[in-house]
C-alpha positions in Angstrom: -56.3 -27.0 93.8 -55.6 -23.8 95.6 -52.1 -23.4 97.0 -51.6 -22.8 100.6 -50.8 -19.2 99.9 -54.0 -18.7 98.0 -56.0 -20.3 100.7 -54.5 -18.1 103.3 -55.4 -15.1 101.3 -58.9 -16.1 100.9 -59.2 -16.8 104.6 -57.6 -13.5 105.5 -60.1 -11.7 103.2 -63.0 -13.3 104.8 -61.7 -12.4 108.3 -61.1 -8.8 107.2 -64.6 -8.1 106.0 -66.3 -7.6 109.3 -63.5 -5.3 110.5 -63.8 -2.5 108.1 -62.0 -1.3 105.0 -62.6 1.3 102.4 -61.5 -1.2 99.8 -62.7 -4.6 99.1 -61.1 -7.2 101.4 -59.4 -9.3 98.7 -57.8 -6.1 97.2 -56.5 -5.1 100.5 -55.0 -8.6 101.0 -53.5 -8.6 97.5 -52.0 -5.2 98.0 -50.6 -6.1 101.4 -49.0 -9.2 100.2 -47.4 -7.5 97.2 -46.2 -4.5 99.3 -44.7 -6.5 102.1 -43.1 -9.2 99.8 -41.6 -6.4 97.7 -40.2 -4.5 100.7 -38.6 -7.7 102.3 -36.9 -8.6 98.9 -35.7 -5.0 98.5 -34.1 -4.7 102.1 -32.4 -8.1 101.6 -30.9 -6.9 98.3 -29.9 -3.5 99.7 -28.0 -5.0 102.8 -26.5 -7.9 100.8 -26.0 -7.7 97.0 -26.1 -3.9 96.7 -23.5 -3.5 99.6 -21.2 -5.9 97.8 -21.7 -4.4 94.4 -21.3 -0.9 95.7 -18.5 -1.3 98.3 -16.9 -4.5 97.3 -16.7 -7.9 99.0 -14.8 -7.9 102.3 -13.3 -11.4 102.8 -13.1 -10.7 106.5 -16.8 -10.4 106.7 -17.9 -12.9 104.0 -19.1 -16.3 105.0 -16.7 -19.2 104.0 -19.3 -21.2 101.9 -22.4 -20.5 99.7 -24.5 -22.6 102.1 -23.6 -20.2 104.8 -24.8 -17.2 102.8 -28.0 -18.9 102.1 -28.5 -19.7 105.8 -27.8 -16.0 106.7 -30.3 -14.9 104.1 -32.9 -17.3 105.3 -32.7 -16.3 108.9 -32.6 -12.6 108.1 -35.7 -12.9 105.8 -37.6 -14.4 108.7 -36.6 -11.4 111.0 -37.5 -9.0 108.3 -40.8 -10.6 107.9 -41.7 -10.5 111.7 -40.5 -6.9 111.9 -42.5 -5.8 109.1 -45.7 -7.6 110.2 -45.4 -5.8 113.6 -45.1 -2.4 111.9 -48.0 -3.1 109.6 -50.3 -4.3 112.5 -49.2 -1.1 114.4 -50.1 1.2 111.4 -53.3 -0.7 110.6 -54.6 -0.2 114.1 -53.2 3.3 114.9 -54.7 4.7 111.6 -58.0 3.0 112.0 -57.7 0.7 109.0 -58.6 -2.2 111.3 -61.2 -1.8 114.1 -59.3 -4.3 116.4 -56.4 -4.0 118.8 -52.9 -4.5 117.7 -52.7 -8.1 118.9 -55.6 -9.0 116.6 -54.1 -7.1 113.7 -50.8 -8.9 114.2 -52.3 -12.3 114.4 -54.3 -11.7 111.3 -51.2 -10.5 109.4 -49.0 -13.5 110.7 -51.8 -15.9 109.6 -52.0 -14.2 106.2 -48.2 -14.2 105.6 -46.9 -17.2 107.5 -49.9 -19.6 108.2 -51.7 -20.7 111.2 -49.3 -23.4 112.4 -46.6 -20.9 113.4 -45.2 -21.3 116.9 -46.4 -18.8 119.4 -42.7 -17.8 119.8 -43.0 -16.0 116.3 -45.9 -14.0 117.5 -44.2 -13.1 120.7 -41.0 -12.1 118.9 -43.0 -9.8 116.5 -45.0 -8.4 119.3 -41.8 -7.6 121.2 -41.1 -4.9 118.8 -44.3 -3.2 119.6 -43.4 -3.0 123.2 -40.6 -0.6 122.3 -40.7 3.2 121.3 -40.0 3.5 117.5 -36.3 4.5 117.8 -35.6 1.4 120.0 -37.6 -0.8 117.6 -35.2 0.4 114.8 -32.1 0.0 116.8 -33.0 -3.6 117.9 -33.8 -4.5 114.3 -30.5 -2.9 112.9 -28.6 -4.9 115.5 -30.0 -8.1 114.4 -29.6 -7.5 110.8 -26.0 -6.6 111.1 -25.3 -9.7 113.6 -27.0 -11.9 111.0 -25.4 -10.5 107.9 -22.0 -9.1 108.6 -21.8 -7.1 105.4 -24.9 -5.2 106.3 -22.6 -3.1 108.7 -21.5 -1.2 105.5 -25.1 -0.3 104.5 -25.9 3.4 104.9 -27.7 3.6 108.4 -30.4 5.8 107.0 -32.0 2.6 105.6 -33.2 1.7 109.0 -35.1 5.0 109.4 -36.6 4.6 105.9 -37.6 1.0 106.1 -40.1 1.1 108.8 -41.9 4.1 107.2 -41.8 2.1 104.0 -43.8 -0.6 105.6 -46.3 2.0 107.0 -46.6 3.5 103.5 -47.3 0.1 102.0 -50.0 -0.5 104.7 -51.7 2.8 104.0 -51.6 2.1 100.2 -53.1 -1.4 100.7 -56.1 0.0 102.7 -56.6 2.8 100.3 -55.5 5.9 102.2 -53.3 7.9 99.8 -53.4 10.8 102.3 -51.8 8.9 105.1 -49.4 7.3 102.6 -48.4 10.8 101.6 -47.8 12.0 105.1 -45.5 9.1 105.8 -43.7 9.7 102.6 -43.1 13.3 103.6 -41.5 11.9 106.8 -39.2 9.9 104.6 -38.4 13.0 102.4 -37.4 15.0 105.5 -34.9 12.2 106.3 -33.7 11.8 102.7 -34.6 14.9 100.6 -33.1 13.3 97.5 -36.2 11.1 97.2 -37.9 13.9 95.3 -35.0 14.2 92.8 -36.0 11.1 90.8 -37.2 12.3 87.3 -39.1 9.0 86.8 -41.3 8.6 90.1 -40.6 12.0 91.7 -40.6 10.3 95.0 -44.3 9.6 95.1 -45.8 6.6 96.9 -46.2 3.8 94.5 -48.6 1.0 94.1 -47.6 -2.0 96.3 -45.5 -4.4 94.2 -44.1 -1.5 92.0 -40.5 -0.5 92.1 -39.0 2.6 90.5 -36.2 1.3 88.2 -34.2 4.7 88.5 -34.2 5.3 92.2 -35.4 2.0 93.8 -38.5 3.6 95.5 -40.1 2.3 97.7 -36.7 1.3 99.2 -33.9 3.4 97.6 -30.7 2.2 96.0 -27.5 2.4 97.8 -26.2 5.4 95.7 -29.4 7.3 96.7 -29.0 6.3 100.4 -25.4 7.4 100.6 -26.6 11.0 99.9 -27.8 11.1 103.5 -24.4 9.9 104.9 
């Protein structure tokens, strides 16, 4: 039997076909899933485990119990997902990957990633990011991350400028537009020039789901991020 995730991917591919894509619909769906999942995991790692490993554990900020840590990570993972879906919907619509408005694109992405039984409040929360200018989107998201996970206050702030663009790169890669992915990567390079110093990946956009073991591309390791601070 197909898992719920497989069913959602097949349904999303069927819905995508009439709305236009240079790549096959199943390939777009699989790439989007891989890219967004990878970025969510990397961000949670960067603001939690990597911060603790790099800066040390601050007992004044640390939760009292392991269950509290798990709760914080779960709550934050949900917020990261909604923020990422909003950005991906905006990029897909603005770049012409989907011939629909942002609300349709956002609903399609939410159903792909989270299912059809999600409360409407989740859509409204994700859509709320899209009512804001890009800088205020970033500030709202950073504030939520730091309130939810206190140790995230030690993470280099540049991560909040790089992450939204990383989602947009992943969206462009999924829809088969390397030129757009390159444009966004150049924006990231202007923010963090050290991106191009990696001798392994040279800072190029990677296939969705791929991670550079040297620098952490598509969301760079703490020691790389600290170069900007």
